[in-house]
N, C-alpha and C positions, 0 to 999 in steps of 0.2 A: 715415266719418271720426271720428265720436264714439266708435265702438268702439275705434279705434286710439288715440285719446287716453286712453280708460279703461284699455286694456291697458298703455300706457306708464306710467301713474300707478301701476298695480298692480305692475308689474315694478320700478318705481323704489322702491316701498315695500318690496318683498321684498329688493331689493339693499341698501337702507339697513338693514333689519332684520338681514340677514346680517352687515353691518359691526358693528352693535351686539352681535350674538351673539358674533362672533369677538373683539371687544374685551373682552366679559364673560369669555370663556374665558381670555384673557391675564391679566385681573385675578385670576381664580381661581388660575392658576398662580403668580402673584406673591403670593398670599394676601391680596389686597385684596378681601375678601369683600363689603363694603358697596358698593364701586364696581361689582363684578361684578353684584350684585343690581340696581343702577340700570340697567346696560346691558341686562340680560335683560328688565327691565320695558319699556324702550323698544322692544326687539325684539318683545316680545309685543304691545305696543300697535300696532305697524306691521303685523305679519303673524302673528297668533295661530295660525292653522291650520298654518303652516309651522314656527314656533318651538316650539310646545308639544311635539310628538313628539320633536324634537331634544333638548329639555331633559329629557324623560323618559328618553331613552337615556343622556344624560350623567349623570343621577342614578344610574342603574344602574352605569355605568362607574366613577364616582368612589366610590360606596359599596362596590362589589366590590373596589376597589383599596385600601380603607381610608382614603380621603381624606374623612373624615367632615365636616370643616368645609366643604369644597367641596360635598359632597352636600347638606348642610343649607342652604347658600346657594341652591343650585339648587331644592331642594324647597320652600323657603319661597316662592319666586316662583311655582311651580306651584300651591301651596296658595292663594295670593292669587287665582289665576284660577278655582280650583274649591274653595271653602271647604266643600263638602259631601263632599269626598273624605276620609272618616274613616280609611280604611286608610292613606292617605298621611300624615295627621296622626300616626297611631300610629307609623308607620315613622320619621318625623322625630323624634318624641319619643324613640325608641330611640337615634337618632344623638346627640341632645343629651345623653341620659343617659350614653352611653358617653364623652362628652367632659366629664362631670361638670357640665354646665349643668343642674342639677336644676330650677331654677325654670322655665326654658324648656321642659324636658321635661314638667313637670306641666301647663303651659299647653297644650301640644300634645295631651296625653292627654285633658285636660278638653274640649278643642275636639272631639276625636273622639267623646267621650261625649255632648256636646251634640247632635251630629248623629245619633248612634245610641246611645241609652242602654243598649242590650242588647249592645253590642260588647264581649265579654268580654276580648279581648286588651288593649284600652286600660284596662279596669278593673283587671286584674291587673298590668299594667305600672305603672299609677299607684300601686298599693299597694307594689310592689317599689321604685319610685322614692322613696316616702315612707320606706321602711325602709332606703334606701341599699344595696340588695342588687342586684348586677349580673347578674340573670338576666332573660330576656325572653320575651314572648308565651306560647306553650303551656308553656314550661319553668316558668313561675311557677306555673300551676295544678297542674302535675304535682308540683312540689316540696312543695306542702301537702296532697297527697292522702293522705299518711301520717296526717293528723289527721281524715280523713273519718269514721272509725268511733270517734273519741274523744268519748264522750258526757259523761263526767265530767271532773274535773280530773286533771292529771298530778302525782302526789305523789312525794316522795322515799322512799327505802327506810327501813325501821325501823333503829334503831341498836342496837349491842350485839353480843355474840357470836352470838346466835340471829337468823338472818335473818328469821324470822316468829314473833315472840313470841305473837300472838293464837292462831295455830294450835296452839302448844304448850299454851297455857292452855285452849283449846277441847278438845284431846285429854284433858287432865287432868280437865276438868269432865265430859266424856262418860264417861270411865272411872269417875269417882265416881258418876255417874248409873246406869251399868250395874251397879255393885256394890250401890248402894242399891236398884235395881230387883230384883236377884236376891235380896237380903235380904228385901225386902218380899214377894216371891212365895213365898219359903220360909216366911215367917211365915203368910201366908194358907193355904198348903198344910197346914202343921202344925195350924192352928186348925180348918180344915175336917175334917181327919182326926180330930181330937179330938172334935169335935161329932158326927160320924157314929158314932164308937165309943160315945159316950154315948147315941146314938139320937136326938139333937136334929137331926133332918133339916131342920126349918124354919130353924134357926139356921145350919146348914151351907149351906143354899140361899142365905140372905142373904149369907154370906161369899163364896160363889162369884160372886154378882152384883157384890159390891164388887171382887173380884179382876178380873173381866172389865172392869169400868169403869176400873180402874187400868191394865190392859193396853191399853185403847183410848186412853188419854190420850197425846198426843204427848210424846216424851221428848227432842226436839231442844233443844240448848242455844242460847240466843239472845244477841244483843249485850249485853243487860242483865246476864246472868250473867258474861260476859267482862269487862265494865266493873267489876263487883263484884270479880272476881278480880284485876284490875289494882290496884284500891284496896287489896286485902289485900297485894299485893306491895309497894306503896309503903310500907305500914306495917311490913312484915316486913324490908325491905331498905333502910333509910334512906340507906345509902351509894350506892345506885343509884336513889334517888328521882327525880332529874331525868331519868334515862334512861327510867324506867318512865312518868313523866308525859308525856314527849315521845311515846313509843310509844302511850300511851293516847289522846293527842290525835289522832294519825294514824289510829288505829283508829276513833275517833269520827267523823272526817271521812269515812272510807271508808263508814261506815254511816249517814252523814247525821244525826249527833247534834251539832249545832252548839253547843248550850249546854255539853255535856260537853267538847267540844273547846276552847271558850273558857276554861273553868275549868282544864283541864289546862295549856294554853299560858300562861295568865295567871300561873301559879305559877313560870314559868321566866324566865330572863334572856336577852334577845336576843343579848348578847355570847357566850353559851354555845352557841347554836344558830344557824347561818347563815340558815336559812330560816324562822325562827320568825315573823317579821312577815308573810311571805307566807302561811303556814298560818293565821294569825289572820285575814288578809283573806279567805281561802277560807271560813273559818267564818262571817265576817260575811255573805258572800253566801248561804250555806246558811241563815242566820238571816233572810233576806229583805232584806238591805241591799246590793244589788248596786252601786249608785252609790258608796256609801261604800267598798266593797271595791275598786272600780276606782281610785278616788282613792288609796287606800293603796298599791296595786301600782304605780301611776304614780310615786309618791314613791320606792318601793323601786328602781325602774328608773333613777331619776335618780341614785342612788348607784352603781349597777352596771348599765350598759346591756347587758352581755353575759350576764347571768344567764339561763340557758336556762329554768329553772323559772318565773321571773317573766315572761319573754316569752310562753311557751306558755300559761300560765294567764291572763295578761291577754288574749291573743287569744281564749281560750275564754270568758272573761267577756263580751267584746264580742260574741262569737257568740251567747251566751245572751241578751244584751240586744238582739239584732236589729241590731247595728251591723256590717254585713257588711264595709264597707271597712276599718274599724279592726281587725276580727278578722283579715282577710286580711293586713294590714300586719304584725301581730305574729307571725302564724303563718309568714309568709314569712321573717321575720327568724329565727325559731326554727329553721326548716328549714335555713337557711344555716349557722347556728351548729352545729347537730347534724352537718351534713356535715363541718364542720371538725374536730369532736371525735369522729368515728367513731360517732355515735349516742349518745354519752354526755351526760347532762344535768348531771352533777356534775363541777365542776372539781376537787374534792378527789379524786374517783375517777380522773379523768384523770391527775392528778399522781401518784397512787399507782401507776397502770399504767406511767407513764413511768419511775419509779424502779425498778419491778420489771423493766422491759425492760432497764434498765442492768445489773441483777444477772444477767439471762439472757444478756447480751451482744448484745442486739438494739438497737444504738446508733442505727440509722436511725429506728426506731419511737420511741425515747426522744426523739430530736431533734425529730421531727414533733410529738409531744405537748407537749414543753416549749416549742416555738416558739408553740404556741397558748396555753399557760398564761401565758406572760410578757406576752402582749398583753391579758390579762384580769385578772391578779392582780398587784398592786403589791408585789413581794417580791424583794429583791436575791438571796436564796438560790436562787430559781428561775433567775434570770439566770446566777448563778455555775455552777449545775449544767449549764445549757445550754452555757455557755462550755467547761466541762470535757469535755462530750460532743463538742463540735465540735473540740476539740483532739485527742481520741482519734480522730476521723474525719479528722484532718489538714485540716480546713477552717479554716485559720488566720485568714483575713481575717474570716470570719463570727465566729470565736471572739473575735478582738480587739474587735469591736464589742460583743459580749455582755459581755465582761469590763469594758469601759469603762462600760457601762451600770450594772454593779455598783458601780463607784467613784463614778459620778454619784449613785446612790441612797444609797450607804454609803461615804463617803470614807475611813472608818477601817478598811474591810475589809482583812484581812491576806492572804487567800487569792488574791484576784484579781491582785495584783502578782506573786505567785509564778508564776501561770499565764502572765501576760504576759511575764515573763522567759523562761519556757520557749519561748514562740513566738519571741521576739526571738532567743534563742540558736540556734534551728533555722535561721533565716534568716542570722544572722551566721556560723555555722559553715559553711554552704553558700558564703557569699560569700568567707570566708577561704580555703576549700579551692580555689575557682576562682581566687582571687588567686595562690595558690601555683602553680597551673597556668598562670599568666599569661594567663588568660582574663578580661581586665579589664572588658570590657563587661558580661558576665554577672555578674561579681563585683559590679559597681556596682549592678546591679538588685537582687541579693539583699541587699546592705548597705543600700540605700535602703529595702527592705521592712522590714528589722530596725529601722531608725531611725523608720519610721512607727509602730512598736509602742512602742519605748522609745528615748529619746535618751541613750544611755550613752557615756561618754567614750572607752572603748576602740574602740567601733564608729565614732564620729565620726572618730577618728584613722585607723582602717583605711580608711574611706571616702575621707577626704582624700587618702591615699596613692594609692588607686586612681584617683581623678579626676586627680591629677597625671600618672599614667601615661597617662591618656586625653587629656592636654593641656588639660583643662578646669580651668584655674587659678583662674578666678573661683569655681567651685563649691568647689574645694579650700580657697581662702582663707575662703570663707563658713563652711565646716565647722570650720576651725581657729579662727576667731574665736569660734564657738559653743562649741568645746571649751575655750578660755581662759576664757570667761564661766562655764561650768559649774565649771571648776577653781577659779576665784576664789570663786564662791559656796560651794563645798565648804570652801575655806580659811576663809571667813568663818563658816560653820556650825561648824567645829571650834573656831575661836577663841571663838565665842559659847558653845559647850558648856563650854569651859575656864573662861570668865568666870563662867558660872552656877555652876559647881562652886566657884569661889573665893568667890562670894557666899554659897553654901550653907555652906561651911566657916566663913566669917566669922560667920554666924548661930549656928552651933554653938559657936564660940569665945565669943561674947557670952553665950550661955546658961550657959557655964561661968565667966563673968566674967573671961575672958582677953581684955581689951580691947586690949592691945598687939598680940596676934596677929591679932585681928579687924581692927585698923586697917591692919596690913601687907597682909592679904588684900584689903581693900577698896581700898587705894591701888593695888594691882596690877590689880584689876578696873577701876578708873577710868581707868588708863592705856590699857586695851584698848578702851574705848568711853565716850563722853560719856553719863553716866547720872545724872540728877538725884537719883534715890532713893539711889544709892550716895554721891553728894556729901553729901546731907542726913544719912545714917547716919554718915559720917566726921566731919562737923561736930559731931554730937551726941557722938560718942566723945571728940573733942578737947576739947570743952567740959567733959565729965564728968571728963576727966583733967587739966583746967586747962592743956592744952598750947596756949596762946594763940598762940605763934609758929607752931606747926604749923597752927593754924586759919587764921591770917593768910595763910600760904603757900598753903594749900589754896584760900582764897578768890581769891587772885591767879591761881593756876593755872586755877581754874574759869572765871574771866572770860576768860582767854586761850583756853581750850578752846572756849568759846562763840563767841568772835570768829572763831576759825579755822574752826569748823563752819559759821558763817554765810557765810564767804568761799567755802567749798567748795560750799555750796548755790547761791550766786550763780553760781559758775563752771559748775556743772552745768546751771543754767537757761540761761545764755548759750550753752553748748555745744549744748543741745537746740534753741534758737532757730536757731542756725547750721545745724544739720542739717535742720530743717524749713523753713528759709527765711522764718520769720516775722520 
């Protein structure tokens, strides 16, 4: 009897758990994730052994179908039941990161590492999360393997026409050494022969010993001699002194001569060389000041977070300082940036290749490189070039966005509007052609596209006609109203141009002391628009000419003009209130 009672209680709990589980699944489908978690918890409390495997299965189902929020809700319930499951915590961290819930992702990765501090997937995922790079698990470790054999810092190329100035200087020094050596040997040989001819065999023997000693001395040119040659170049070519100093500084870093590097870079201007501050930071570390170097590179990255040289070298600095997590974070970020730029560290080089690709007709490559460059370099010229390339590729929607970005950064740019007009005309001509074929629906689509690029009167008029044909009279009226507003603004603009011309002519007349002509021009300008400055100039002229009747008339007219203008403003305000319902 007691067994039957126990069984019925157990079955009752399972049935109730199933109800909570089903309700939790419904909440998941409705995206009520907190409610779902509450129901799953109730189900787990009632029948853990039954519910846990089902939740594990649902976790796989939802994650495989891309329902990450649902998978995370299920997984967090599972994790509460087994907080030692570091692999599950890592998996849930990945789900959270894919949804850009970075704080939650970091908490889950740290939870996994608290359980198993040697769990590498969580470690690398935590670093990628901190770097905001969307790669996961083994992929993270694999991405930074390119830096495994990098023992020193990653430095930029030498500048100037010669790709390797130290090699050229070295060759010159070695050639000089060879000639000097040959000359010295010839001198020894001649002296030995002379002494032997005189019968001075002892002296000849001493000379032979000196020559053997000379021949045994190493003749290899070292960094010290190359540095001295650089210094001579700086003196000999003052017009290239900055270039030579920069190259000398790089050579000094490569050969771990930090004081020489600091001296060379210290004589240069940061505005002249993009990476100068970074190179000075590397010299700081080589001089034994790693923490100061790290602080300096951190500041540099604050100004440009995408600089590949700064990211990789900061990562290498942290690696040198034994800070494995921070090293991994910046190396992961560098690897992702390099993947975007095809392995190139220098944005300047990337832009150079993009422009060369345009010349070669490889527009797709140019587009890809310029699309990277504009995200990292604040320059409207790059956006313009990208827009031009996209127009050539007939990617008009993308081109429009790029050209609008140009005008956002440089409102006075003259080239972007020309390209936008080109895109507008392409769509408008298609629309007008289809209108001529009486294909009004397709025509409307193309004319609408044209108007999303530029709101030109002729296109508004054509689009209104097409919408009338489609019996969409509301849209047609809307376009006609906009057309009238544009035409009115254009009339006002032309009137203002004429008015300003009259004011300019009046000023010229006053300079020639032709006050009567100036007064006529200013009177005409005042009739066109209420303008206090024009009124005051006219008043001054009439006073100077002692035309008091004209001055009195002007004052009366000015008062009436102000009164009329105030009435107009009041009318517009009331009209606006009526439209808004205020």
